[in-house]
C-alpha positions in Angstrom: 0.1 -0.1 0.1 1.1 3.4 -1.1 0.2 6.0 2.0 0.6 9.7 1.4 0.6 11.6 4.7 -0.4 15.2 4.8 0.2 16.6 8.0 -0.3 20.1 9.6 2.3 19.5 12.3 6.0 17.2 12.1 9.4 17.1 13.6 10.8 18.5 15.2 7.6 19.9 16.4 6.3 17.6 19.4 2.8 17.4 19.9 -0.2 14.8 19.7 -0.3 15.3 15.7 3.3 14.7 15.4 3.3 11.9 17.8 0.3 9.8 16.1 2.1 10.6 12.5 5.2 9.0 13.7 3.7 6.0 15.2 1.6 5.6 11.9 5.1 5.9 9.8 6.7 3.3 11.8 4.1 0.8 11.3 3.8 1.4 7.3 7.5 0.9 7.8 7.1 -2.4 9.6 4.5 -3.7 7.1 6.5 -3.0 4.5 4.2 -0.4 3.0 5.5 3.0 1.2 4.7 6.2 2.9 5.5 9.9 1.9 5.2 12.6 4.3 4.1 16.2 3.5 4.4 18.8 6.2 4.8 22.6 6.9 8.6 23.2 6.8 10.3 23.7 10.3 14.1 24.2 11.1 15.7 21.2 11.5 13.1 18.8 10.2 14.5 15.7 8.7 14.5 14.6 5.2 13.0 11.1 6.0 11.5 9.2 9.2 11.4 5.2 9.4 12.4 5.1 5.6 9.7 7.5 4.2 10.6 10.5 2.5 9.6 13.7 3.9 8.8 16.6 2.0 8.2 20.5 3.1 6.1 23.5 2.1 6.4 27.0 2.8 4.8 28.1 6.2 2.7 30.9 7.1 3.5 32.2 10.6 0.3 31.9 12.8 0.8 33.3 16.2 -1.0 36.2 15.9 -4.3 34.8 14.3 -4.5 30.8 14.7 -4.9 30.1 18.6 -2.4 27.1 18.3 0.5 29.2 17.2 1.7 26.5 15.1 3.0 27.4 11.6 0.6 26.8 8.9 1.6 25.0 5.6 1.1 27.3 2.6 -0.9 25.4 -0.1 1.0 25.6 -3.5 0.9 23.6 -7.0 4.2 21.7 -5.9 1.7 19.5 -3.6 -0.1 18.1 -7.0 3.3 17.3 -8.3 4.2 15.5 -5.3 0.9 13.3 -4.8 0.8 12.9 -8.6 4.3 11.3 -8.8 4.0 9.4 -5.8 1.1 8.2 -7.1 -0.6 6.9 -3.6 -3.2 4.6 -2.8 -4.6 6.6 -0.1 -4.1 10.1 1.3 -3.9 10.4 5.1 -4.9 14.0 6.4 -3.5 14.5 9.9 -5.6 17.4 11.6 -6.1 19.0 8.5 -6.8 22.8 8.2 -5.2 24.8 5.1 -2.5 22.3 3.7 -4.9 19.2 4.5 -7.7 21.1 2.7 -5.8 21.8 -0.2 -4.3 18.4 -0.3 -8.2 16.9 -0.3 -8.9 19.0 -3.4 -6.1 17.9 -5.1 -7.0 14.2 -4.3 -10.6 14.7 -5.6 -9.2 15.8 -9.2 -6.8 12.9 -9.0 -9.2 10.6 -8.0 -7.6 9.5 -4.6 -9.2 8.4 -1.8 -8.9 10.1 1.7 -9.0 9.7 5.3 -8.8 12.5 7.4 -7.8 12.4 11.4 -10.0 15.1 13.5 -7.5 15.8 16.1 -7.3 19.4 17.1 -10.6 21.4 18.5 -9.6 24.8 16.9 -13.1 26.4 18.1 -12.3 25.2 21.8 -8.8 26.6 21.7 -9.9 29.7 20.3 -12.4 30.4 23.1 -9.1 29.5 25.7 -7.1 32.1 24.1 -9.8 34.7 24.0 -10.4 34.7 20.3 -14.3 34.1 21.0 -15.7 35.8 18.0 -13.5 33.3 15.6 -14.4 30.3 17.8 -17.5 29.3 15.6 -16.0 30.4 12.3 -12.9 28.1 13.0 -15.2 25.2 13.8 -17.4 25.7 11.1 -14.2 25.7 8.5 -12.9 22.6 10.5 -16.2 20.8 9.7 -16.4 21.8 6.1 -13.0 20.2 5.2 -13.8 17.0 7.3 -17.3 16.8 5.5 -15.2 16.8 2.0 -13.1 13.9 3.0 -14.1 10.0 2.0 -13.8 8.9 5.6 -13.3 11.0 9.1 -11.5 9.2 12.1 -12.2 10.8 15.6 -10.5 9.9 18.5 -13.3 9.8 21.1 -17.2 9.4 21.1 -17.7 13.1 22.3 -15.9 14.0 19.2 -17.7 12.0 16.9 -21.2 13.0 18.3 -19.6 16.8 17.8 -19.0 15.9 14.0 -22.6 14.0 13.5 -24.0 17.2 14.9 -22.5 19.6 12.5 -23.7 17.3 9.5 -20.1 15.4 9.0 -20.6 12.2 7.0 -18.7 9.0 7.3 -17.4 9.8 11.1 -15.9 6.4 12.5 -14.3 5.9 15.9 -10.4 5.5 16.2 -8.7 5.9 19.2 -4.7 6.3 19.7 -2.5 3.8 20.7 0.0 3.7 23.8 3.2 2.0 24.5 2.6 -0.2 27.2 6.1 -1.5 27.6 7.5 2.0 28.1 4.7 3.4 30.4 4.4 0.7 33.2 3.9 0.4 36.8 7.1 -1.3 37.2 8.8 2.2 36.6 7.9 3.3 39.7 10.7 5.1 41.9 10.8 5.1 45.2 13.6 7.4 45.8 12.0 10.0 43.2 9.0 10.0 45.2 11.2 10.8 48.1 12.8 13.7 46.5 9.8 15.2 45.6 8.0 14.8 49.1 11.0 16.4 50.7 11.0 14.5 53.6 7.0 14.5 54.3 5.9 10.9 53.6 2.2 11.8 54.1 2.0 14.1 50.7 -0.2 13.1 48.0 1.8 13.6 44.5 -0.6 14.9 41.8 1.4 15.2 38.4 0.5 16.9 34.9 2.1 16.0 32.1 1.8 18.2 29.0 2.5 21.0 26.8 2.8 24.8 29.3 0.2 26.5 27.1 -3.1 28.5 28.0 -5.5 26.0 26.3 -4.3 23.1 28.8 -5.5 25.3 32.0 -2.5 24.3 34.3 -3.5 27.6 36.2 -6.7 25.9 37.5 -4.6 23.9 39.5 -3.8 26.6 42.2 -6.1 25.0 45.1 -3.7 21.7 44.9 -0.9 23.4 45.2 -2.3 25.4 47.9 -3.0 22.2 49.9 -0.6 21.2 52.2 -0.9 17.4 51.7 -0.3 17.8 48.3 2.4 18.0 46.0 1.8 18.9 42.7 4.5 18.2 40.1 4.2 19.8 36.3 6.1 18.2 33.5 6.6 20.0 30.1 7.2 23.2 28.4 5.8 25.8 26.6 5.2 29.6 26.2 3.1 29.7 29.4 5.9 28.0 31.9 7.0 31.4 33.1 3.9 32.7 34.0 2.6 29.3 35.7 6.1 29.4 37.6 4.8 32.5 39.1 1.2 31.2 39.7 2.1 27.9 41.2 5.1 28.7 43.4 5.0 25.5 45.3 4.7 23.3 42.5 7.8 21.2 41.0 8.6 22.0 37.4 10.4 19.5 35.7 10.8 20.8 32.2 10.2 18.6 29.1 11.1 15.0 29.6 10.5 11.8 27.5 11.5 8.2 26.9 12.4 6.3 30.3 13.0 9.6 32.5 9.3 10.4 31.7 8.0 7.0 32.2 9.7 6.8 35.4 7.9 10.1 36.6 4.6 8.8 35.2 4.4 6.0 37.3 5.7 7.4 40.6 2.7 9.8 40.5 -0.5 8.9 43.0 -2.7 10.9 40.6 -2.6 12.3 37.3 -4.7 15.4 36.3 -5.3 17.0 33.0 -7.6 20.0 33.4 -7.8 21.4 29.6 -11.5 21.3 28.7 -10.7 21.0 24.9 -8.8 17.7 24.5 -10.1 15.4 21.7 -8.5 12.8 23.2 -5.1 13.3 25.4 -2.7 11.1 25.1 -1.2 11.9 28.1 -4.2 10.8 30.1 -3.8 7.4 28.4 0.4 7.1 29.3 -0.8 7.8 33.1 -3.5 5.0 32.9 -0.6 2.6 31.2 1.4 3.7 34.1 -0.9 2.5 36.6 -2.1 6.0 37.9 -5.7 7.1 38.3 -6.5 9.9 36.5 -8.6 13.1 37.1 -10.0 14.4 34.1 -12.7 17.3 33.0 -16.5 16.1 32.3 -15.8 17.7 28.6 -13.4 16.5 25.6 -12.0 13.1 25.3 -10.4 12.3 28.5 -13.8 11.4 29.8 -13.9 8.6 27.5 -10.6 7.2 28.8 -11.7 7.2 32.6 -14.3 5.1 34.3 -15.2 7.3 37.3 -14.6 5.9 40.7 -12.7 2.7 38.9 -9.7 4.0 36.9 -10.1 7.7 38.3 -12.4 10.4 38.4 -14.6 12.7 35.8 -15.3 15.9 37.4 -15.8 19.8 37.1 -12.4 20.8 37.5 -13.1 24.4 37.5 -14.8 23.8 40.5 -11.6 24.2 43.1 -13.6 22.3 46.4 -14.6 19.6 44.4 -11.1 19.2 42.9 -9.3 19.6 46.3 -12.2 17.1 47.5 -11.5 14.3 45.0 -8.0 14.3 45.8 -8.3 14.1 49.4 -10.7 11.3 49.2 -9.0 9.4 46.8 -6.1 9.1 49.6 -8.2 7.8 52.2 -9.4 4.9 49.8 -8.4 1.5 50.7 -8.8 0.3 47.0 -6.1 2.7 45.8 -4.0 -0.6 44.8 -7.2 -1.9 42.9 -7.6 1.2 41.0 -4.1 1.5 39.8 -4.4 -2.2 38.5 -7.7 -1.2 36.7 -6.3 1.9 35.3 -3.3 -0.3 33.7 -6.2 -2.8 32.9 -8.0 -0.4 30.9 -5.6 0.4 28.3 -3.5 -2.6 28.4 -4.7 -3.9 24.7 -4.6 -0.7 23.5 -1.2 -1.4 21.4 -0.1 1.0 18.7 0.1 -2.3 16.4 -3.6 -2.9 17.0 -4.5 0.6 16.7 -2.9 1.2 13.2 -4.0 -2.2 12.0 -7.2 -0.6 12.5 -6.3 2.2 10.7 -4.9 0.4 7.8 -8.4 -1.4 7.7 -10.1 2.1 7.2 -7.6 3.0 4.2 -8.6 -0.4 2.4 -12.2 0.0 2.9 -12.0 3.6 1.3 -9.8 2.5 -1.7 -12.3 -0.6 -2.4 -15.1 2.0 -2.1 -13.5 4.1 -4.3 -12.7 1.2 -7.0 -16.4 0.2 -6.6 -17.6 3.8 -7.2 -15.4 4.1 -10.3 -16.5 0.4 -11.6 -20.1 1.5 -11.1 -19.7 4.8 -12.8 -18.2 2.7 -16.1 -21.0 0.5 -15.9 -23.6 3.2 -15.8 -21.6 5.0 -18.8 
């Protein structure tokens, strides 16, 4: 199978879109399929990944008008030459916006089937960044883009529902995989926990992992850092780090971590928390669960799909400071915390990337077959 991957984000930018694309490319390489990546240019962008060529297109800086602040790929005729020359069986549109929308138009001209991945709630992000006027317009644009692709894959039931209600056809649930070997309860470190507790063994370790940006709402965790029984640990970097360090002076800021070091950190929490209300999925929650750590998540967005309230974590109104504080304290008093850790791990233990990406390839094959059937039927009618 030949798959053209048109993505709005790629290395060296690390985020949910990039990580999903990397896992897909690795899977295609392992199964001896061929891929071509088309992405917005970035300094130090690789020219290949997992044996697949990476082609860069010029970018439009978006810091002033797109809430994510990520560079936006500039649609240009060269993209058609790249796609036509590669002759893909299917085009994978990763979180399509300007670049993905343009590639979809080319796909229609070339009669190539498309699978689009709904991954970024631009409307929700716009609201968090104070672009309230743009919220509705951005979301409508996003829905229109997905309506014009052959199939849309969404990571959560809430995202699927939003797309269905907006009139987007051919929407299917496709979750994300997790590396259960890397993120594992066995990585728990007593020494690391002692360091964080600084001599107070009664402290509850509550951790956040993610990009330190406005839409993640990390500042909502202020009530936890004010609780003397709780040690808040913040992992990640981003544009709001300095501001958050001022707002949460009692929290420990560890900076960006990955690999074994990150796995050890996850497994050493007592609770994981992600307060962002606009996540379509939230891979960090899944990595925490794989590490055997119950998670606290908001009632809105994809994370609520990942957590069984009272069994693998808590689905609450995180904006309610008293409810958040009470949830952490009550968890610490539970006698079945070990069982919750086991249940958290079990809830994602079968969700390997190999299995998830095999599902993706099935979606590819289905849209390829449907396109062929439609072409045959058209010839028959003619």
